[in-house]
C-alpha positions as CSV (number, residue, x, y, z in Angstrom):
1,M,91.9,86.9,128.8
2,K,89.1,88.4,127.5
3,G,87.6,88.1,123.9
4,V,90.7,85.7,122.6
5,R,89.0,82.2,121.7
6,S,91.3,79.1,123.0
7,E,91.2,76.6,120.5
8,K,92.0,73.1,121.2
9,M,93.9,70.8,119.4
10,N,93.3,67.2,119.4
11,K,95.6,64.3,118.5
12,V,95.8,63.1,114.6
13,K,97.0,60.7,112.7
14,I,98.2,61.6,108.9
15,S,98.5,60.1,106.2
16,L,100.0,61.4,103.5
17,T,100.2,61.2,99.7
18,S,102.2,63.4,96.4
19,K,101.3,63.1,92.9
20,I,104.1,64.5,91.3
21,T,104.2,64.9,87.4
22,Q,107.4,66.7,85.9
23,A,108.9,66.2,82.5
24,G,105.9,63.9,81.3
25,E,107.3,61.6,84.3
26,T,104.6,60.7,87.7
27,E,106.3,60.3,91.5
28,T,103.9,59.1,94.0
29,I,105.0,59.5,97.7
30,R,103.2,58.4,100.4
31,Q,104.4,59.6,104.5
32,E,102.7,58.8,108.3
33,A,103.2,61.3,110.9
34,E,101.3,61.7,114.0
35,G,99.9,65.4,114.5
36,E,97.4,68.0,115.4
37,Y,93.9,69.4,114.5
38,S,91.8,72.4,115.1
39,D,88.6,73.5,114.0
40,D,87.7,77.2,115.3
41,G,84.2,77.1,113.1
42,R,86.1,79.4,110.6
43,N,89.6,78.2,110.3
44,K,90.9,74.2,110.5
45,R,95.0,74.2,111.9
46,I,96.8,70.9,110.9
47,F,100.4,70.9,112.0
48,Y,102.6,67.6,111.4
49,E,105.7,66.5,111.7
50,T,108.1,65.0,108.4
51,E,111.6,64.4,107.9
52,N,112.0,66.7,110.2
53,V,110.2,69.4,108.7
54,P,106.9,71.1,111.0
55,V,104.6,71.5,108.8
56,K,101.8,74.0,109.3
57,M,98.2,74.1,107.2
58,L,95.7,76.8,107.2
59,V,92.6,75.8,105.9
60,K,90.0,78.8,105.0
61,E,86.6,78.6,102.8
62,Q,88.2,78.1,99.2
63,E,91.5,78.8,100.0
64,L,94.9,76.3,101.8
65,L,98.0,78.2,103.5
66,I,100.8,76.0,104.0
67,R,104.4,76.9,105.8
68,R,106.9,73.8,105.5
69,G,110.7,74.9,107.4
70,T,112.3,75.0,110.8
71,D,113.6,79.0,110.2
72,H,113.6,82.2,108.6
73,A,116.6,80.8,106.0
74,N,114.9,77.9,105.7
75,F,111.4,77.6,104.9
76,S,108.3,77.1,102.0
77,Q,105.4,79.2,102.3
78,M,102.4,77.9,99.8
79,Q,98.8,79.1,99.2
80,F,96.6,77.8,97.5
81,V,92.8,79.3,96.4
82,L,90.4,77.4,94.3
83,G,90.6,78.9,90.5
84,E,92.6,80.8,91.2
85,K,96.7,82.0,91.4
86,G,98.5,82.3,94.1
87,T,102.1,83.3,95.8
88,C,104.6,80.5,97.0
89,K,108.3,81.6,98.0
90,Y,110.6,79.2,98.5
91,V,114.2,80.2,100.5
92,V,116.7,78.1,101.3
93,E,120.1,79.6,102.4
94,G,118.8,82.6,102.5
95,R,118.3,82.2,98.9
96,Q,114.4,83.2,97.8
97,L,112.7,81.9,94.5
98,D,109.8,82.9,93.9
99,L,106.6,80.9,92.5
100,M,103.1,80.7,91.4
101,S,100.4,78.0,91.7
102,E,97.1,77.6,90.0
103,T,94.4,75.7,92.1
104,K,92.8,72.9,90.2
105,R,90.9,71.7,92.6
106,L,90.8,72.5,96.9
107,E,88.6,70.7,99.0
108,L,87.8,69.5,102.5
109,K,85.4,66.5,103.4
110,E,84.0,64.0,106.0
111,I,85.3,60.8,105.5
112,A,84.6,57.4,107.2
113,D,87.0,58.3,109.5
114,G,87.9,61.7,109.2
115,Q,88.4,64.5,107.5
116,Q,90.6,64.3,103.9
117,L,92.0,67.0,102.2
118,E,92.6,67.1,98.8
119,V,94.5,69.7,96.3
120,E,95.5,69.8,93.1
121,Y,97.6,72.7,91.4
122,D,100.2,73.5,89.0
123,L,103.2,75.7,90.0
124,F,104.8,77.9,87.4
125,S,108.1,80.1,87.7
126,G,107.1,83.3,85.7
127,V,105.8,81.6,82.6
128,D,106.8,78.5,82.9
129,L,105.6,75.5,84.5
130,I,107.2,73.5,87.1
131,G,105.2,70.5,87.9
132,S,101.3,69.7,88.3
133,Y,100.9,68.2,92.4
134,A,98.0,66.2,93.5
135,V,98.0,66.5,97.7
136,S,95.9,63.8,99.3
137,L,95.9,64.6,103.5
138,I,93.7,62.3,105.3
139,F,93.6,62.6,109.3
140,V,92.0,60.9,111.5
């Protein structure tokens, strides 16, 4: 087809570390997954599944979009823009909760074996801080 660019998906191993701080308590979660990665020169796409939940990530320059979930009644959609506030929503059993993220750090860098995506953000419901998050995703 003319005008349609085909992106080749490459298989990758993903190591995910999430550090969550809520109400003065911090928890660190580590997960491993098999996934896929593509780069069309402008945008990078990462797909993986954890605990039977598919995760799709789109990395643009200074912006990250994440969608987790399997259907329209149960999913989360998050937007991270470096130095700005982004819209986020969680939908559980068809009921929607609108949230706001404030991105403190967003960096995609080359490392010895592959690439590392790091995002740090605060998550708000209205003016109330839900928590602070630091996520590191290494894919090789």
